[in-house]
C-alpha positions as CSV (number, residue, x, y, z in Angstrom):
1,M,9.6,12.8,-28.7
2,F,8.2,15.1,-25.9
3,D,4.9,15.7,-27.7
4,L,3.9,12.0,-27.5
5,V,1.2,10.7,-25.3
6,V,1.5,7.7,-22.9
7,A,-0.5,5.5,-25.3
8,S,2.1,6.0,-28.0
9,M,4.7,4.4,-25.7
10,A,3.0,1.1,-25.8
11,D,2.7,-1.5,-28.6
12,S,-0.6,-3.0,-29.9
13,S,-0.7,-5.6,-27.1
14,G,-0.4,-2.9,-24.4
15,D,3.2,-3.7,-23.5
16,S,5.6,-0.8,-23.0
17,N,7.8,0.0,-25.9
18,W,10.9,0.4,-23.7
19,S,13.3,1.2,-26.5
20,L,11.5,4.6,-26.9
21,F,12.2,5.9,-23.5
22,Q,14.4,3.7,-21.3
23,H,17.5,5.7,-22.1
24,M,15.9,8.9,-20.8
25,L,14.8,7.8,-17.3
26,P,16.6,6.6,-14.2
27,Y,16.3,2.9,-13.3
28,H,14.1,3.4,-10.3
29,V,11.6,5.3,-12.5
30,L,11.6,2.5,-15.1
31,L,10.8,0.0,-12.3
32,R,7.9,2.1,-11.2
33,I,6.5,2.2,-14.7
34,A,6.9,-1.5,-15.1
35,A,4.9,-2.0,-11.9
36,I,1.9,-0.1,-13.3
37,K,-0.6,-2.3,-15.0
38,A,-2.2,-0.9,-18.1
39,P,-6.0,-1.0,-18.4
40,T,-7.3,-4.0,-20.3
41,V,-10.6,-5.4,-21.3
42,Q,-10.0,-8.5,-19.2
43,V,-9.4,-6.4,-16.1
44,G,-12.3,-4.1,-16.6
45,N,-12.7,-0.3,-17.2
46,D,-10.2,2.1,-15.9
47,I,-11.5,4.0,-12.8
48,M,-10.5,7.2,-11.1
49,G,-8.6,6.9,-7.8
50,W,-7.1,9.4,-5.5
51,Y,-4.4,9.9,-2.9
52,G,-5.5,9.7,0.7
53,G,-4.0,13.1,1.6
54,V,-1.2,13.9,4.0
55,L,-2.5,11.6,6.7
56,N,-3.6,8.8,4.4
57,R,-7.2,9.5,5.2
58,F,-9.6,9.4,2.3
59,A,-12.3,12.1,2.3
60,V,-15.1,13.2,-0.1
61,K,-13.5,16.6,-0.1
62,L,-10.3,15.2,-1.6
63,T,-12.3,13.3,-4.2
64,Y,-14.0,16.4,-5.5
65,G,-10.6,18.1,-5.8
66,C,-9.3,15.3,-7.9
67,A,-12.4,15.1,-10.1
68,L,-12.2,18.9,-10.8
69,S,-8.5,18.8,-11.7
């Protein structure tokens, strides 16, 4: 089970296959997963985003760090 990738936790329509993992995670984590929208053709391509840093300020320096990791 632990060698699976995230994509294998979804069905062919992109919905989470909850029965595979809901018993292993606390409820608050399941809620967080449910709130994340999977990339779809209708929404457009997935893009890279980054955290705004400790002070919630976005900087080019932070972006390069994310791109390299």
